[in-house]
C-alpha positions as CSV (number, residue, x, y, z in Angstrom):
1,M,-215.8,-274.7,-102.4
2,N,-213.6,-272.6,-100.5
3,N,-213.9,-269.7,-98.2
4,D,-213.8,-267.2,-100.7
5,D,-216.8,-268.7,-102.7
6,Y,-218.9,-269.2,-99.4
7,L,-218.3,-265.3,-98.8
8,L,-219.2,-264.6,-102.3
9,A,-222.2,-266.8,-102.0
10,A,-223.4,-264.8,-98.7
11,L,-222.5,-261.4,-100.3
12,S,-224.8,-262.4,-103.0
13,L,-227.6,-263.4,-100.9
14,A,-227.3,-260.1,-98.9
15,A,-227.5,-258.1,-102.1
16,G,-230.8,-259.6,-103.1
17,N,-229.6,-261.5,-106.2
18,D,-231.1,-264.8,-104.6
19,P,-234.8,-263.9,-104.2
20,V,-236.4,-265.6,-101.0
21,P,-238.5,-268.5,-102.0
22,N,-242.4,-267.8,-101.7
23,H,-242.9,-270.5,-99.2
24,V,-240.5,-268.8,-96.8
25,S,-242.1,-265.5,-97.3
26,A,-245.7,-266.8,-96.6
27,A,-244.3,-268.4,-93.5
28,A,-242.7,-265.4,-92.3
29,S,-245.9,-263.4,-92.8
30,E,-247.9,-266.0,-91.1
31,A,-245.4,-266.0,-88.0
32,Y,-245.8,-262.3,-87.7
33,S,-249.5,-262.1,-87.7
34,L,-249.3,-264.2,-84.6
35,R,-247.4,-261.5,-82.8
36,I,-249.1,-259.4,-80.1
37,P,-247.8,-255.8,-80.0
38,H,-246.5,-254.7,-76.5
39,V,-247.1,-258.2,-74.9
40,V,-245.0,-259.1,-71.6
41,T,-243.4,-263.0,-72.3
42,A,-243.3,-264.9,-69.4
43,V,-240.3,-267.0,-68.8
44,S,-239.7,-270.6,-67.9
45,I,-239.3,-271.3,-64.3
46,E,-237.8,-274.8,-63.1
47,C,-239.9,-276.2,-60.3
48,V,-238.9,-279.5,-58.9
49,A,-242.4,-280.2,-58.0
50,M,-243.4,-279.9,-61.7
51,R,-240.8,-281.9,-63.3
52,V,-242.1,-284.9,-65.6
53,V,-240.8,-288.4,-64.2
54,R,-239.3,-290.5,-66.9
55,G,-241.2,-293.5,-67.5
56,V,-244.3,-292.4,-65.9
57,A,-247.4,-291.6,-68.1
58,G,-249.5,-288.7,-67.4
59,P,-249.7,-285.1,-67.4
60,T,-246.8,-282.5,-68.1
61,T,-246.9,-279.7,-66.1
62,V,-244.8,-276.4,-66.8
63,R,-244.4,-272.8,-65.1
64,F,-244.1,-269.5,-66.6
65,A,-243.7,-266.0,-64.5
66,T,-243.1,-262.5,-64.8
67,D,-242.6,-260.1,-61.8
68,D,-246.6,-260.1,-61.2
69,V,-247.9,-263.1,-63.1
70,T,-247.4,-267.0,-63.0
71,F,-248.8,-269.4,-65.3
72,D,-249.3,-273.0,-64.3
73,L,-250.1,-275.4,-67.1
74,E,-250.8,-279.0,-67.2
75,L,-250.5,-280.4,-70.6
76,S,-251.9,-283.8,-71.4
77,V,-252.4,-286.0,-74.4
78,N,-255.7,-287.8,-75.0
79,D,-256.4,-289.6,-78.1
80,G,-253.8,-288.0,-80.2
81,L,-255.0,-284.4,-79.2
82,I,-253.8,-281.9,-76.5
83,D,-255.7,-280.9,-73.4
84,V,-254.3,-277.7,-71.4
85,A,-255.4,-276.9,-67.7
86,G,-253.9,-274.0,-66.1
87,Q,-254.1,-271.4,-63.5
88,I,-252.7,-267.9,-63.7
89,L,-251.9,-266.5,-60.4
90,P,-252.6,-264.1,-58.8
91,Y,-256.2,-264.0,-60.3
92,P,-256.0,-261.0,-62.7
93,G,-259.3,-259.8,-61.7
94,E,-262.7,-259.8,-63.2
95,G,-262.9,-259.7,-67.1
96,S,-259.6,-261.3,-67.5
97,H,-259.2,-264.2,-70.1
98,V,-256.8,-266.5,-71.8
99,D,-256.3,-267.3,-75.2
100,V,-254.5,-270.4,-76.0
101,R,-253.4,-270.2,-79.5
102,T,-251.9,-272.4,-82.4
103,P,-250.7,-271.0,-85.5
104,H,-254.0,-272.0,-87.0
105,M,-256.5,-271.3,-84.3
106,T,-257.3,-269.6,-80.9
107,M,-259.5,-271.0,-78.1
108,S,-260.7,-268.4,-75.6
109,R,-261.5,-269.1,-71.9
110,Q,-262.7,-266.6,-69.5
111,L,-260.7,-267.4,-66.0
112,A,-262.4,-268.8,-63.2
113,G,-262.4,-266.5,-59.8
114,T,-259.6,-268.9,-58.9
115,G,-257.5,-268.1,-62.3
116,Q,-258.1,-271.7,-63.7
117,F,-259.1,-272.3,-67.1
118,A,-259.1,-275.4,-69.4
119,V,-259.0,-276.0,-73.4
120,T,-259.5,-279.7,-74.6
121,G,-259.1,-281.1,-78.1
122,M,-256.3,-279.0,-79.4
123,P,-254.2,-280.5,-82.3
124,P,-250.7,-281.5,-81.5
125,G,-247.9,-278.9,-82.5
126,W,-247.1,-275.4,-81.3
127,F,-249.2,-273.4,-79.1
128,N,-249.0,-270.5,-76.3
129,V,-251.0,-268.8,-73.8
130,V,-251.9,-265.3,-73.6
131,C,-253.4,-263.9,-70.4
132,H,-255.5,-260.5,-71.0
133,R,-256.1,-258.4,-68.0
134,P,-258.5,-255.0,-68.1
135,G,-256.4,-252.4,-68.2
136,K,-253.0,-254.0,-68.3
137,T,-250.4,-255.1,-71.0
138,P,-251.4,-258.7,-72.0
139,V,-249.0,-261.6,-70.5
140,A,-247.9,-264.4,-72.9
141,T,-245.9,-268.0,-72.2
142,R,-243.2,-268.6,-75.2
143,W,-244.4,-271.0,-77.7
144,L,-244.2,-274.7,-76.7
145,R,-244.4,-277.7,-78.9
146,I,-246.4,-280.9,-78.0
147,R,-246.1,-283.9,-79.8
148,P,-248.8,-287.0,-78.8
């Protein structure tokens, strides 16, 4: 196939002559349903004290932050399932809660007065954490993939 053939194939796709497969449309709809309007996404922060040491079994720790919220997450694998222990700093206040989400389920937890929470027994795969603060915009981590 030469460059002209690739261009014609791309134009044909763009013109809608090649329909999107049903499973692709379904996956796109499922992904779109996971969005949270107006959410602020925290960025991953490198923290030397939180790096995983190669060859040492144990939890993985990650940190995400915005200008006013920090997520510290500790991820462990136990019997093939994922446990998430975390802390939101500073404590966002009374009535705050987190949702630990996978594409197929959400586990909600009220935050302790220290901003701490824990979720156990999650299936391996993709997840993110969303902090809901009364009267403020929710803050979410990016999606992470955890494998056993």
